[in-house]
Every structure is written in C-alpha cells, then in structure tokens.
N, C-alpha and C positions, 0 to 999 in steps of 0.2 A: 192383874197379876200382883200376888203379895211379897211383901220385902222379903220373908224364906226365902219364896221363888227365884225372885230375883237373885239372892245370892248364891243359890244353887246351880242358876244358868249361868251368872259369870263366873263362878268357879269351874262349872263343866268347860265353858269356854276357854279359861284359864289353863286346864290342864291338856285341852286338847291343840291348847296354841304350836308347842313342840311338834305333834306329828303332823300338824297342816302344812308346819313351815315345811319340814324337810320333805315333804309330800310336794311341796310347791317348788324347793331347789331339783328334786329328782326330774320332775317332770320341766322344767324348763332344761336342763345337762340333757334330757332324751330327745327336746324337737328343737332345741334350738339348731343342731347340726341341718336337719332335715329343712329346716325352715331358711338356715345358708345356704343350701344347694340349692333350694328351689330358689332363690333371691337372686342369686348367680345366675341362674340358668334365664330368668329375665332380662338381667340388666345389659344396657351396652357395653361395651368393651372400654370403652372412655372410662366408667364408675369402675368398672370392677379394677383396673388398674392404677384407681386413685389412689393416694396418698393416704385420703383420711376416711377410710368406708364406712357407709351410713346403712342403718342398720333397717331403715325404711326406703320401699322402693321410690326413687325420682321419678323417672323414665324406663318403660316398657318395650322390650323388642324379642321378634319370634326369630329370630335371625340364625343365632345359636341351636334352637331346634330343627330349623333345616340345615346346619352344618352338620348335625347327628346324625337326621337319615339319611343325609346324600354321603353318608361315609362309606367306603368300600366296604360290602360284606356287612354290611348294620340288619338288613331284612335275613338274610344268610345266617346268621347265627340267632337275631329270633326265632327262625325256624326251629333252628337246631337244640336253643334251651324249651322251647313249648314242644317239643317232639320226647325230648330225654323227660321232663315233667312231667305229661300225659302218662306219658309209658310207667314211668314209678308209681303212680297215681294209682292207675288202674290195675296194673299188676298187683300193688300192694293191699288194695282193698278186696282185690278175688280170693287173695292165700289168706289175707288177715279173718275175712268174713269166713272162710271155709274152717280155721285153724279155731275162731273164736268160739262156732256152733257147737266142733265136736272139743272143746274144753266145758263148754258152759251146758249142754244138753245130753252128752253121754259120758257113761263110768266104763273106766278103762287102765288097764296096770298103767303105773308112770304119770299119770295125767297130773298129779302134785306137781313132782320133781320137773316134768315140762312148763307147769305154771310157773315155775322159780328159775327155769333157766329163762323166760320171757323177759321176767323181771331185773332181773343180772343184766342180761343184751340191754336193757330198755337204758340202766344207766350206767353202763361201761360208758368211758369217751370213746369215739368213733375216731380222733383222730391218730388215737394210737393203733388204729388198724390202714393208716395212711402207707409206711412202707409195706407189709405182709399182702395188702393188696394189690400194691404194684408189681410184686415179685411174682404173684398169680397172676396177673395180667400179663407180664411178661411172658412167663415161661407157658402159657394156654395160648399167647399171639394173640392178645386181646387189647392190647394197644390201640391208640388211636380209634376205638368206634366208639360211637354213641351209644349203641346196645351195653356197652361196659358201664357206662356211669347210668344210664338207667336201671342195671342189675344193682350196683351200690348203693343208689340212690334207695333203691325197694330193701336191702337189707337194713340200709339204716332205719328206715320209718317202720317198718315191718311191726318191730316189738310195740312199739307205741300203739299202732293199729289195732293187733293182739286185742291188750288190754284194754283198751277203751271200747271195742264194741263187744268184749266179753263180757263187761260191765254193762253194758244194755241190754246185750242178751240173755243175762243172768235175772233183769230185772221185768222182764216180759213174763208172764207167767207160761211155763209149759202146757197149762188146760187150753188156753186157746189153740195153739196146733191140735190138740189132741181131739179138742171138740169141732176142729174142721176133717180133721181124719174122720171122723164118726159119720159127717155128711156126705164121706165121699170120697175129699181128696187125699193126694199121696201124700206123705211126709215132705216130699221135694213143693210141689203146688200149694201147701197147709204153709210152710214154708214162707214163699212166695209171698204168698195172697195177704198174711196174717201178720207173719214178724214183719219181713221185711221193711212197710212202710213206718212201723212204729223205730224203725233205727235212723232214718233219715237225720235226726240232729246228732247220731255220733259219726253215723259216714260224711256229715259234713265237714264236721270237726275233723276228724282225721284225714279229708282229701285235702283242708287246708293245711293243715299242718305239712303234708307231704309236701304240698305245691309251695309252700316256702322255703320248705328246706330245699328241695332240688333247683328249685328255682335262682337262689341266693347261693347256694355253696361254690366255692371255689375251689379249696385245696386238691380233692381227689380232678375238679375239671384239668386243672393247670398242670397236674402230675400224668395222668393217664391220658390226656391227648396233646401230645406234644407237638410232632412232627407234620402232619393234616391241619392245617390253619382253615382249613374249611368246615371243618368239623368243629371249631370250637363254641364255646357256648359264652353266654354274653356275657356272667361276670369276667373271665378270660380276657376278654376282648377288649371291655373299659379298662382292663389292667396297664394295657398296652394304648390305651386311646390317649393319652398325655404326647405320646411320643410320637403318633400320627398327626398330631395338630400341635406340639413346639407347648409353647404357653398358651394357648385358647383356652383358659378355665372355665369360659360360657360354654364350649360347648362341649367339653366334657362332663361339667353338671349338668347341661341339659340332657346330654345321653343315660347320665346315672340317672335322673328324672323320669325319662324315660322307660328306664328298667325297673324303677320301684313302681309305676305307675299300677302296673296288672296284679302287683299285691294287693293295693293299698284298695282299687275297687272292689275286686273281689272279696277281701275282707269288710267293706262297708259295705256288701249288698249281702252278706252271710253273717253279719253282726249276732243276730239276735239268735239264727239258731245254733251258730259257731258255741257261743256263749251256754244256753244251753247245753248243749253238747259237751263240752268242759267240765262242766260243772257234774253233769250226769256221770261220768266217765270217771271224775274225782271221787266221788262219793257212795254210789250205788256199787254192788258185788256180793 
C-alpha cells in the first residue's frame, strides 16, 4: 500500500468515526434493556435485590421461569394472543392479496384514488383511532371479544400489506400468467401456480410485520377487553403480572422473556427472506 493510499484510508476512517460511534451508542441503547431483562430472568432473587447490581451473570437459575409458566392463566393468555395474531395475519394476507392483484393487474376507474387512500391509511397514526374504535365496539356490542381485536389488528396491518404485495406483483411480468393461460390454465390457476410462488418473500415480510404488530399490541387489547379476564392477551397480562407476584422482578422478567421469545425465533428463522421482502417492497413498483 502506497503512502497516498494509507493517507486516504486513514482519512476515510476518521470521517466514519462519528457515524460508527453513533451506531455503537444506538446499538447499546437498544440492546441493553433486552440484555438486562434476560439477565434478570436468570438471576437468583438475592442477586436481583443486591445493592450493587452486576452486569455479568454470577449464578443462573430457572426458578423464575417456573413461576411464570405456573402462574394462573399463563397458557390461556398465550393461546389468546396466538389466536388473535393468527387470525389477523391470515385475514390480512387474503384480503391484501386480492386488493394488490386488483391494483397491480387490473385497470379500473378510481384505481389511483384507491392507492392514494391506502398510502394515507398507512402513514396515519393508529393511536388516533383508539377512542373511535372503542365507541364503535361499544355501540356494536363487540367489547370483550377476541374477534374484535383480530379485526382491529387486521385493519392496522392491511395498508402495509397491500402496498408491499402490490410492489411485488408489479415486479412479476404479466406475460408469465398470460403464457400459462395460453397453455390452458384459467386466470386463477395461472396466478396460483406461476405468480404466487414468486411472492413468497413479500408474503413472509408482511406476515412477520402483522405478527409482531398483533403480538405486541397493548393499547387496544387493554381498552377493548376489559371485563372478561379470560379473554385478555399476553401484553395485558404482563401489565398486571407484577401485582400478582408483588416485588418478584425475576418472575416478571422471565415472563417478559417468554413473551418476546416467539417473535425473536420467528425473525431469526425468516431473516433472510424478510430482508429481501422488505427491500423489494420498498424499491419496486
């Protein structure tokens, strides 16, 4: 390496130093709460209540996880969250796939206005709908029902799903479906056999987005499922978990770790395809 090349490399490193430092600070701030949660979940109670907390595990115990799993209603609330999340994701995929096909493959009056409304719905803050949704659910006698939560989460995730799948459909040449139709396939069969397999990255990306949104959502679940405690979801149960165990922060952190585990595992399994899907949905169309 010549002296000029070394000078350029050193200058480039100095220019990147502030950005690298900022990235490291953001990484630490984002990861440290998760690390502290998991660390507390595995710590014995005496270490948690120590006046001088340590940042590295000295001893490990699974006692707190046993308390969390044995808590009243844990598996019931886990089942509720899974049912609500699965219903939201499946419904959003079916409706969004049909809407994306109509927008990407068909020409009809009002198409541009429809796309604009979908984009506006995507950027609108869903927290602004808390009070209107509560009033609608109350007047329609839909309070304290898990199906209501699935419909609301479906409404929240639908715009993103439509936009992403539309971008993927627009990137698939329509000539592939036309060639399949020439060979004797109907339009529905051509779409199912030719186009649908090519949409796998987009379907996985939108499914993961819907899963994370519905699994972690707290505001609507806390507001709409109030009276019947058996119909509450895991986030609502976690908000009152410390009241059940008093000051047992180990059990609380263990329950939080178990709550975050499905999302983490699902993301790690689908990471490659999800990254391709998110990138494709952002730049294609």
